Backbone as a chain_set.jsonl record, in Angstrom:
{"seq": "XXXXXXXXXXXXXXXXXXXXXXXXXXXXXXXXXXXXXXXXXXXXXXXXXXXXXXXXXXXXXXXXXXXXXXXXXXXXXXXXXXXXXXXXXXXXXXXXXXXXXXXXXXXXXXXXXXXXXXXXXXXXXXXXXXXXXXXXXXXXXXXXXXXXXXXXXXXXXXXXXXXXXXXXXXXX", "coords": {"N": [[-11.093, -7.198, 28.101], [-11.033, -5.292, 25.185], [-10.564, -6.316, 21.812], [-7.908, -5.303, 19.608], [-8.665, -3.052, 16.955], [-8.965, -4.206, 13.616], [-7.171, -3.609, 10.529], [-9.066, -3.589, 8.525], [-11.388, -3.0, 10.025], [-10.722, -0.407, 10.847], [-10.578, 0.893, 8.378], [-13.214, 0.681, 7.58], [-14.41, 2.411, 9.39], [-13.233, 4.783, 8.836], [-13.055, 8.272, 8.083], [-11.935, 10.437, 6.631], [-9.261, 10.116, 5.461], [-7.021, 7.591, 4.282], [-3.897, 6.38, 4.192], [-1.18, 4.646, 2.699], [2.049, 3.459, 3.044], [4.517, 1.812, 1.342], [7.536, 0.103, 1.599], [9.183, -1.968, 0.86], [10.853, -4.232, -1.452], [9.773, -6.617, -2.052], [7.247, -8.937, -1.174], [5.676, -11.553, 0.648], [6.325, -13.951, -1.071], [5.229, -16.369, -1.617], [2.641, -15.96, -2.203], [-0.359, -16.85, -3.718], [-1.39, -15.313, -5.903], [0.882, -13.994, -6.86], [2.472, -16.196, -7.545], [0.917, -17.308, -9.609], [1.094, -15.214, -11.451], [3.855, -15.27, -11.977], [3.884, -17.641, -13.341], [2.821, -16.893, -15.704], [0.177, -15.995, -15.863], [-2.106, -13.388, -16.58], [-4.262, -10.843, -15.574], [-7.52, -10.356, -16.931], [-8.46, -7.349, -17.633], [-10.947, -6.422, -18.34], [-12.683, -8.249, -17.282], [-13.896, -7.922, -14.582], [-15.074, -9.394, -12.471], [-13.425, -11.58, -12.217], [-11.143, -10.767, -10.884], [-11.794, -8.992, -8.837], [-11.989, -8.319, -5.33], [-12.745, -8.914, -1.791], [-11.189, -7.052, -0.307], [-10.694, -5.004, -2.195], [-13.31, -4.175, -2.577], [-13.864, -3.146, -0.048], [-12.152, -0.916, -0.027], [-13.276, 0.47, -2.188], [-15.801, 1.014, -1.114], [-15.06, 2.753, 0.94], [-13.921, 4.906, -0.51], [-16.186, 5.687, -1.875], [-17.611, 6.818, 0.168], [-16.304, 9.157, 0.386], [-13.766, 9.09, 1.421], [-10.342, 9.683, 1.107], [-8.139, 7.601, -0.378], [-4.875, 6.644, -0.525], [-1.842, 5.314, -1.858], [1.6, 4.866, -1.602], [4.553, 3.775, -3.075], [7.819, 2.945, -2.405], [10.538, 2.145, -4.311], [13.298, 0.109, -5.33], [15.534, 0.602, -8.046], [17.162, -0.945, -10.81], [13.877, -2.426, -10.885], [12.564, -5.045, -8.771], [11.471, -8.407, -9.528], [9.129, -8.884, -8.148], [8.122, -6.279, -7.746], [7.568, -5.67, -10.383], [5.401, -7.375, -10.765], [3.603, -6.228, -8.849], [3.243, -3.723, -10.061], [1.969, -4.462, -12.416], [-0.519, -5.41, -11.444], [-1.636, -3.211, -10.248], [-3.66, -1.805, -11.439], [-5.949, -2.784, -10.329], [-6.078, -1.638, -7.755], [-6.398, 1.029, -8.493], [-8.849, 0.851, -9.798], [-10.486, 0.458, -7.623], [-10.623, 2.925, -6.55], [-8.436, 3.951, -5.34], [-5.589, 6.078, -5.16], [-2.397, 5.833, -6.561], [1.099, 6.032, -6.246], [4.575, 5.975, -7.259], [7.913, 5.878, -6.079], [11.246, 6.131, -6.843], [13.78, 4.642, -4.915], [16.293, 5.878, -4.739], [15.693, 8.529, -4.702], [14.973, 9.143, -2.152], [16.835, 9.612, -0.209], [17.258, 11.892, 1.413], [15.007, 11.954, 2.991], [13.184, 11.597, 6.022], [12.261, 8.516, 6.963], [10.085, 5.99, 8.284], [10.946, 2.739, 9.625], [9.287, 0.721, 8.802], [6.554, -0.515, 6.796], [3.316, 1.052, 6.626], [-0.122, 1.828, 7.389], [-1.967, 4.786, 7.64], [-4.602, 6.091, 9.313], [-7.005, 8.508, 9.034], [-5.196, 10.393, 10.011], [-4.757, 9.753, 12.679], [-4.411, 7.22, 13.739], [-2.034, 4.641, 13.396], [-1.307, 1.754, 11.544], [1.086, -0.485, 11.766], [3.022, -2.508, 9.724], [4.695, -5.539, 10.106], [7.292, -7.465, 8.761], [9.061, -10.454, 7.855], [12.565, -10.983, 7.107], [12.502, -12.192, 4.624], [10.22, -11.208, 3.557], [7.806, -12.197, 4.401], [4.654, -11.882, 5.992], [4.509, -10.92, 9.374], [3.269, -9.65, 11.691], [0.816, -7.159, 12.715], [0.955, -3.932, 14.174], [-0.793, -1.683, 16.064], [-1.079, 1.753, 16.645], [-1.649, 4.835, 18.354], [0.109, 6.669, 19.118], [1.226, 9.914, 19.364], [3.719, 10.86, 18.336], [4.592, 8.819, 16.622], [2.464, 8.765, 14.805], [2.738, 11.36, 13.781], [5.306, 11.18, 12.537], [4.743, 9.195, 10.601], [2.78, 10.512, 9.083], [4.201, 12.76, 8.1], [6.262, 11.498, 6.691], [4.831, 10.064, 4.733], [3.654, 12.218, 3.35], [5.929, 13.521, 2.326], [7.025, 11.56, 0.63], [4.866, 11.192, -1.131], [4.708, 13.683, -2.389], [6.991, 13.707, -4.021], [6.725, 11.451, -5.553], [5.835, 9.503, -8.481], [2.872, 9.499, -10.358], [0.888, 6.542, -10.792], [0.037, 5.975, -13.485], [1.983, 7.242, -14.936], [4.388, 6.175, -14.24], [7.189, 4.507, -15.321], [8.524, 1.348, -15.515], [11.776, 0.605, -14.436]], "CA": [[-10.347, -6.244, 27.303], [-11.463, -5.309, 23.781], [-9.526, -6.628, 20.823], [-7.468, -4.193, 18.753], [-9.37, -3.044, 15.668], [-8.17, -4.63, 12.462], [-7.066, -2.607, 9.469], [-10.368, -3.555, 7.861], [-12.289, -2.25, 10.906], [-10.343, 1.006, 10.791], [-10.958, 1.441, 7.074], [-14.683, 0.806, 7.577], [-14.813, 3.555, 10.21], [-12.46, 5.935, 8.375], [-13.92, 9.365, 7.645], [-11.308, 11.407, 5.726], [-8.113, 9.674, 4.673], [-6.288, 6.37, 4.602], [-2.707, 6.374, 3.349], [-0.368, 3.439, 2.879], [3.408, 3.577, 2.542], [5.197, 0.527, 1.162], [8.964, 0.365, 1.521], [9.919, -3.196, 0.528], [10.904, -4.625, -2.864], [9.134, -7.913, -2.208], [6.375, -9.378, -0.085], [5.014, -12.858, 0.595], [6.596, -14.509, -2.393], [4.429, -17.578, -1.828], [1.278, -15.519, -2.467], [-0.864, -17.514, -4.931], [-1.506, -14.365, -7.02], [2.233, -13.783, -7.385], [2.906, -17.437, -8.192], [0.195, -17.397, -10.892], [1.687, -14.209, -12.335], [5.15, -15.808, -12.396], [3.615, -18.726, -14.293], [2.346, -16.323, -16.962], [-1.206, -15.502, -15.818], [-2.354, -11.952, -16.546], [-5.692, -10.579, -15.388], [-8.292, -9.721, -17.991], [-8.96, -6.133, -16.987], [-12.369, -6.232, -18.657], [-13.444, -9.252, -16.533], [-13.741, -7.495, -13.184], [-15.479, -10.449, -11.536], [-12.348, -12.563, -12.055], [-10.058, -10.258, -10.039], [-12.297, -8.156, -7.746], [-11.847, -9.027, -4.058], [-13.342, -8.212, -0.647], [-10.375, -5.891, 0.054], [-10.961, -3.94, -3.166], [-14.651, -3.667, -2.292], [-13.748, -2.324, 1.156], [-11.567, 0.358, -0.457], [-14.292, 1.143, -3.012], [-16.828, 1.531, -0.201], [-14.483, 3.916, 1.633], [-13.813, 6.038, -1.439], [-17.554, 6.126, -2.179], [-18.01, 7.669, 1.303], [-15.525, 10.383, 0.341], [-12.443, 8.891, 2.014], [-9.235, 9.71, 0.153], [-7.259, 6.46, -0.146], [-3.662, 6.799, -1.331], [-0.763, 4.354, -1.617], [2.879, 5.248, -2.189], [5.514, 2.671, -3.049], [9.23, 3.275, -2.589], [11.09, 0.963, -4.976], [14.659, 0.131, -5.86], [15.631, 0.457, -9.507], [16.062, -1.592, -11.522], [12.889, -2.998, -9.974], [12.543, -6.492, -8.563], [10.387, -9.114, -10.211], [7.91, -8.687, -7.369], [7.608, -4.945, -8.046], [6.937, -5.777, -11.71], [4.086, -7.972, -10.499], [2.767, -5.197, -8.221], [2.91, -2.7, -11.056], [1.005, -5.088, -13.341], [-1.858, -5.563, -10.856], [-2.071, -1.962, -9.597], [-4.927, -1.355, -12.03], [-7.003, -3.176, -9.387], [-6.15, -0.589, -6.735], [-6.942, 2.22, -9.147], [-10.265, 0.577, -10.048], [-11.218, 0.566, -6.355], [-10.663, 4.327, -6.161], [-7.181, 4.306, -4.686], [-4.557, 6.769, -5.936], [-1.131, 5.135, -6.316], [2.307, 6.649, -6.785], [5.821, 5.222, -7.144], [9.08, 6.728, -5.894], [12.522, 5.421, -6.826], [14.449, 4.724, -3.621], [17.428, 6.804, -4.775], [15.19, 9.889, -4.492], [14.49, 9.258, -0.77], [17.974, 9.682, 0.705], [17.143, 12.987, 2.373], [13.701, 11.918, 3.652], [13.077, 10.781, 7.242], [11.254, 7.478, 6.749], [10.043, 4.949, 9.316], [11.553, 1.483, 9.196], [8.278, -0.268, 8.445], [5.361, -0.118, 6.053], [2.216, 1.399, 7.517], [-1.336, 2.529, 7.003], [-2.329, 5.857, 8.561], [-6.039, 6.285, 9.17], [-7.504, 9.808, 9.509], [-4.114, 11.086, 10.732], [-4.921, 9.552, 14.116], [-3.952, 5.89, 14.145], [-1.17, 3.974, 12.418], [-1.182, 0.3, 11.58], [2.442, -0.769, 11.327], [3.165, -3.882, 9.244], [6.001, -6.15, 10.345], [7.59, -8.558, 7.847], [10.347, -11.119, 8.033], [13.557, -10.585, 6.114], [12.111, -12.739, 3.324], [9.009, -10.538, 3.099], [6.587, -12.831, 4.897], [3.948, -11.118, 7.009], [4.693, -11.394, 10.746], [2.102, -9.165, 12.422], [0.519, -5.735, 12.681], [0.982, -3.201, 15.438], [-1.628, -0.493, 15.945], [-0.697, 2.77, 17.623], [-2.094, 6.214, 18.196], [1.174, 7.494, 19.694], [1.296, 11.126, 18.538], [5.004, 10.983, 17.639], [4.594, 7.85, 15.515], [1.492, 9.267, 13.83], [3.348, 12.538, 13.138], [6.354, 10.694, 11.628], [4.106, 8.521, 9.466], [2.115, 11.531, 8.248], [5.193, 13.577, 7.385], [6.964, 10.624, 5.744], [3.957, 9.821, 3.594], [3.517, 13.47, 2.586], [7.18, 13.785, 1.602], [7.115, 10.586, -0.461], [3.782, 11.473, -2.088], [5.042, 14.886, -3.142], [8.031, 13.396, -5.008], [6.437, 10.22, -6.286], [5.274, 9.566, -9.831], [1.571, 8.83, -10.448], [0.971, 5.199, -11.383], [-0.101, 5.959, -14.94], [3.175, 7.836, -15.537], [5.622, 5.503, -13.801], [7.705, 3.497, -16.252], [9.422, 0.448, -14.796], [13.19, 0.645, -14.813]], "C": [[-10.745, -6.398, 25.831], [-10.274, -5.603, 22.871], [-9.163, -5.364, 20.047], [-8.294, -4.216, 17.466], [-8.421, -3.499, 14.558], [-8.064, -3.473, 11.479], [-8.408, -2.471, 8.76], [-11.387, -2.769, 8.695], [-12.012, -0.753, 10.816], [-10.739, 1.639, 9.463], [-12.478, 1.606, 6.98], [-15.147, 2.056, 8.344], [-14.108, 4.858, 9.808], [-13.4, 7.002, 7.816], [-13.293, 10.249, 6.578], [-10.221, 10.812, 4.844], [-7.526, 8.375, 5.213], [-5.111, 6.328, 3.642], [-1.832, 5.187, 3.714], [0.994, 3.676, 2.258], [4.035, 2.196, 2.516], [6.666, 0.803, 0.874], [9.791, -0.834, 1.07], [9.876, -3.474, -0.974], [10.287, -6.001, -3.102], [8.368, -8.295, -0.962], [5.919, -10.798, -0.373], [5.141, -13.528, -0.772], [5.921, -15.854, -2.647], [2.948, -17.243, -2.03], [0.792, -16.176, -3.759], [-1.017, -16.574, -6.132], [-0.145, -14.13, -7.677], [2.72, -15.036, -8.12], [2.203, -17.634, -9.535], [0.781, -16.423, -11.899], [3.031, -14.703, -12.856], [4.976, -16.899, -13.456], [3.011, -18.215, -15.599], [0.927, -15.804, -16.955], [-1.226, -13.972, -15.797], [-3.857, -11.749, -16.447], [-6.283, -9.979, -16.646], [-8.976, -8.525, -17.347], [-10.448, -5.918, -17.237], [-13.264, -7.225, -17.909], [-13.278, -9.009, -15.037], [-14.075, -8.599, -12.188], [-14.349, -11.446, -11.277], [-11.224, -12.073, -11.144], [-10.53, -9.383, -8.887], [-12.269, -8.967, -6.455], [-12.544, -8.261, -2.938], [-12.527, -6.977, -0.229], [-10.653, -4.724, -0.893], [-12.343, -3.346, -2.945], [-14.639, -2.772, -1.066], [-13.178, -0.944, 0.812], [-12.587, 1.147, -1.281], [-15.395, 1.729, -2.144], [-16.328, 2.782, 0.519], [-14.417, 5.118, 0.698], [-15.197, 6.558, -1.824], [-18.106, 7.015, -1.061], [-17.241, 8.988, 1.323], [-14.164, 10.285, 0.995], [-11.398, 8.916, 0.9], [-8.278, 8.572, 0.518], [-6.082, 6.575, -1.106], [-2.618, 5.783, -0.891], [0.483, 4.865, -2.319], [3.853, 4.088, -2.002], [6.912, 3.206, -3.326], [9.884, 2.019, -3.142], [12.525, 1.185, -5.424], [14.589, -0.016, -7.369], [17.034, -0.006, -9.866], [15.159, -2.35, -10.54], [13.016, -4.514, -9.896], [11.407, -7.109, -9.38], [9.072, -8.901, -9.47], [7.301, -7.316, -7.65], [6.99, -4.924, -9.446], [5.53, -6.361, -11.591], [3.146, -6.932, -9.892], [2.307, -4.147, -9.232], [1.826, -3.221, -12.01], [-0.401, -5.131, -12.748], [-2.374, -4.292, -10.178], [-3.336, -1.405, -10.227], [-6.091, -1.707, -11.121], [-7.197, -2.098, -8.324], [-6.813, 0.655, -7.303], [-8.444, 2.036, -9.39], [-11.103, 0.704, -8.776], [-11.315, 2.006, -5.858], [-9.406, 4.816, -5.473], [-6.28, 5.073, -5.656], [-3.22, 6.136, -5.55], [-0.001, 5.906, -6.983], [3.521, 5.798, -6.45], [6.987, 6.191, -6.992], [10.344, 5.877, -5.893], [13.268, 5.694, -5.511], [15.589, 5.749, -3.626], [16.992, 8.252, -4.552], [14.685, 10.107, -3.06], [15.607, 9.508, 0.241], [17.829, 10.764, 1.766], [15.795, 13.021, 3.105], [13.76, 11.091, 4.939], [11.919, 9.787, 7.08], [11.264, 6.492, 7.912], [10.63, 3.654, 8.762], [10.575, 0.443, 8.702], [7.178, 0.335, 7.584], [4.255, 0.234, 7.058], [1.007, 1.875, 6.73], [-1.564, 3.604, 8.05], [-3.781, 6.215, 8.282], [-6.436, 7.608, 9.828], [-6.467, 10.587, 10.312], [-4.217, 10.91, 12.246], [-4.42, 8.203, 14.605], [-3.149, 5.262, 13.011], [-1.222, 2.476, 12.65], [0.162, -0.009, 10.938], [2.506, -2.238, 10.925], [4.591, -4.362, 9.521], [6.144, -7.375, 9.444], [8.912, -9.197, 8.23], [11.318, -10.602, 6.975], [13.229, -11.076, 4.725], [10.818, -12.133, 2.791], [7.718, -11.197, 3.533], [5.972, -11.981, 5.997], [4.187, -11.748, 8.375], [3.503, -10.966, 11.598], [1.927, -7.666, 12.2], [0.592, -5.182, 14.091], [0.183, -1.928, 15.216], [-1.243, 0.494, 17.04], [-1.341, 4.106, 17.295], [-1.092, 7.158, 18.862], [1.378, 8.71, 18.802], [2.615, 11.276, 17.766], [5.092, 10.031, 16.454], [3.652, 8.327, 14.418], [2.081, 10.456, 13.068], [4.431, 12.116, 12.151], [5.735, 10.048, 10.395], [3.457, 9.538, 8.526], [3.135, 12.334, 7.452], [5.958, 12.748, 6.366], [6.1, 10.381, 4.512], [3.853, 11.078, 2.725], [4.764, 13.748, 1.755], [7.342, 12.834, 0.415], [6.091, 10.921, -1.535], [4.125, 12.665, -2.986], [6.046, 14.597, -4.261], [7.665, 12.256, -5.957], [5.731, 10.487, -7.612], [3.911, 8.859, -9.837], [1.689, 7.507, -11.211], [0.947, 5.23, -12.895], [1.129, 6.528, -15.655], [4.47, 7.114, -15.181], [5.996, 4.384, -14.77], [8.719, 2.654, -15.499], [10.836, 0.543, -15.342], [13.791, -0.744, -14.717]], "O": [[-10.786, -7.511, 25.305], [-9.144, -5.192, 23.133], [-9.994, -4.476, 19.854], [-8.59, -5.29, 16.944], [-7.226, -3.203, 14.579], [-8.785, -2.481, 11.59], [-8.834, -1.363, 8.435], [-12.155, -1.974, 8.155], [-12.931, 0.06, 10.721], [-11.183, 2.787, 9.425], [-12.967, 2.558, 6.373], [-16.149, 2.676, 7.988], [-14.37, 5.912, 10.387], [-14.401, 6.693, 7.169], [-13.998, 10.765, 5.711], [-10.247, 10.977, 3.624], [-7.534, 8.105, 6.414], [-5.294, 6.251, 2.427], [-1.753, 4.779, 4.873], [1.095, 4.049, 1.089], [4.082, 1.5, 3.53], [7.003, 1.625, 0.022], [11.006, -0.709, 0.916], [8.978, -3.011, -1.677], [10.282, -6.493, -4.23], [8.788, -8.012, 0.16], [5.795, -11.187, -1.534], [4.169, -13.644, -1.518], [6.021, -16.413, -3.739], [2.101, -18.137, -2.028], [1.459, -16.073, -4.788], [-0.797, -16.994, -7.268], [-0.04, -14.074, -8.902], [3.313, -14.938, -9.194], [2.827, -18.079, -10.497], [0.948, -16.764, -13.07], [3.319, -14.573, -14.045], [5.811, -17.058, -14.346], [2.719, -19.003, -16.499], [0.493, -15.219, -17.947], [-0.449, -13.345, -15.077], [-4.63, -12.402, -17.148], [-5.636, -9.194, -17.34], [-9.949, -8.673, -16.608], [-11.131, -5.295, -16.424], [-14.484, -7.06, -17.902], [-12.621, -9.771, -14.329], [-13.41, -8.718, -11.159], [-14.322, -12.087, -10.227], [-10.425, -12.883, -10.674], [-9.722, -9.054, -8.019], [-12.501, -10.176, -6.48], [-12.895, -7.093, -3.108], [-13.107, -5.963, 0.16], [-10.827, -3.589, -0.45], [-12.531, -2.14, -3.108], [-15.325, -1.75, -1.037], [-13.666, 0.074, 1.304], [-12.741, 2.353, -1.092], [-15.874, 2.83, -2.415], [-17.07, 3.75, 0.689], [-14.812, 6.222, 1.072], [-15.357, 7.753, -2.074], [-18.964, 7.863, -1.306], [-17.492, 9.841, 2.174], [-13.468, 11.292, 1.117], [-11.554, 8.249, -0.123], [-7.68, 8.579, 1.594], [-6.252, 6.601, -2.325], [-2.521, 5.436, 0.286], [0.434, 5.251, -3.487], [3.959, 3.506, -0.923], [7.156, 3.84, -4.353], [9.806, 0.952, -2.532], [12.913, 2.278, -5.835], [13.697, -0.676, -7.902], [18.007, 0.484, -9.292], [15.614, -2.846, -9.509], [13.503, -5.17, -10.817], [10.509, -6.413, -9.853], [8.021, -8.755, -10.094], [6.082, -7.202, -7.779], [5.995, -4.235, -9.671], [4.593, -5.893, -12.239], [2.02, -6.766, -10.361], [1.144, -3.743, -9.252], [0.889, -2.501, -12.357], [-1.377, -4.912, -13.466], [-3.456, -4.31, -9.59], [-4.025, -0.599, -9.6], [-7.111, -1.018, -11.127], [-8.322, -1.696, -8.026], [-7.681, 1.256, -6.671], [-9.22, 2.973, -9.205], [-12.291, 1.021, -8.841], [-11.999, 2.284, -4.873], [-9.326, 5.975, -5.068], [-6.221, 4.746, -6.841], [-2.939, 5.927, -4.37], [-0.12, 6.367, -8.118], [3.512, 5.012, -5.503], [7.052, 7.206, -7.686], [10.503, 5.0, -5.044], [13.366, 6.837, -5.064], [15.821, 6.416, -2.618], [17.821, 9.109, -4.248], [14.048, 11.12, -2.774], [15.336, 9.606, 1.438], [18.242, 10.564, 2.908], [15.477, 14.009, 3.767], [14.328, 9.999, 4.944], [10.751, 10.175, 7.062], [12.322, 6.19, 8.464], [10.786, 3.509, 7.55], [10.987, -0.616, 8.229], [6.911, 1.535, 7.637], [4.267, -0.235, 8.196], [1.108, 2.268, 5.567], [-1.371, 3.351, 9.239], [-4.142, 6.591, 7.167], [-6.229, 7.803, 11.026], [-6.826, 11.361, 11.2], [-3.821, 11.791, 13.009], [-4.043, 8.066, 15.769], [-3.522, 5.337, 11.84], [-1.186, 1.995, 13.783], [0.355, 0.177, 9.737], [2.096, -3.114, 11.688], [5.562, -3.674, 9.208], [5.246, -8.213, 9.369], [9.771, -8.567, 8.847], [10.928, -9.873, 6.063], [13.627, -10.455, 3.739], [10.364, -12.493, 1.705], [6.642, -10.802, 3.086], [6.683, -11.427, 6.834], [4.082, -12.965, 8.527], [2.804, -11.808, 12.162], [2.764, -7.002, 11.589], [0.325, -5.882, 15.068], [0.455, -1.178, 14.279], [-1.099, 0.125, 18.206], [-1.547, 4.458, 16.133], [-1.413, 8.315, 19.136], [1.671, 8.565, 17.615], [2.608, 11.776, 16.641], [5.609, 10.397, 15.399], [4.002, 8.298, 13.238], [1.937, 10.546, 11.849], [4.478, 12.636, 11.037], [6.155, 10.322, 9.271], [3.579, 9.425, 7.306], [2.949, 12.563, 6.256], [6.272, 13.243, 5.283], [6.578, 10.48, 3.382], [3.953, 10.999, 1.5], [4.659, 14.166, 0.602], [7.746, 13.25, -0.671], [6.416, 10.931, -2.722], [3.863, 12.647, -4.188], [5.954, 15.186, -5.338], [8.24, 12.128, -7.038], [5.124, 11.537, -7.827], [3.81, 7.727, -9.364], [2.482, 7.376, -12.144], [1.765, 4.567, -13.533], [1.296, 6.314, -16.856], [5.524, 7.402, -15.748], [5.228, 3.451, -15.003], [9.664, 3.184, -14.914], [11.056, 0.559, -16.554], [14.977, -0.924, -14.994]]}, "num_chains": 1, "name": "protein.A"}
């Protein structure tokens, strides 16, 4: 039996679009990047070699092939410390060719949203991220179930339409 493709595999084979919806106010709080940020480290945006990563290169390769990569973040306001960190380092995502938007949670009340973060690749397969209550990564679930894909696509579209582009979003 063949192994499930990883998110990286799916992004490498992506042809048109890859969208990511983030719904949590904090993730993996033991992440070394987050801990360094908490300790006062800030990336030197002009020193790309110091912050560029294999993931960012993968996204850059996809966008260079013409894949539209978009990320939408639903956040509570006032924002958590973790969201402040995410906002600070989002210039990396933008540098890789990703478009990023932010939507205050209070503006989502009338939107049907899935219970988990996800990536949707070419509107055909969803990679669902599962996290513990503390925000630690548990595992991924990959599905091409048409109903799940349809929900993810419509949820992302609804959030994207209301969300504020990264360069215009002011932290509350």
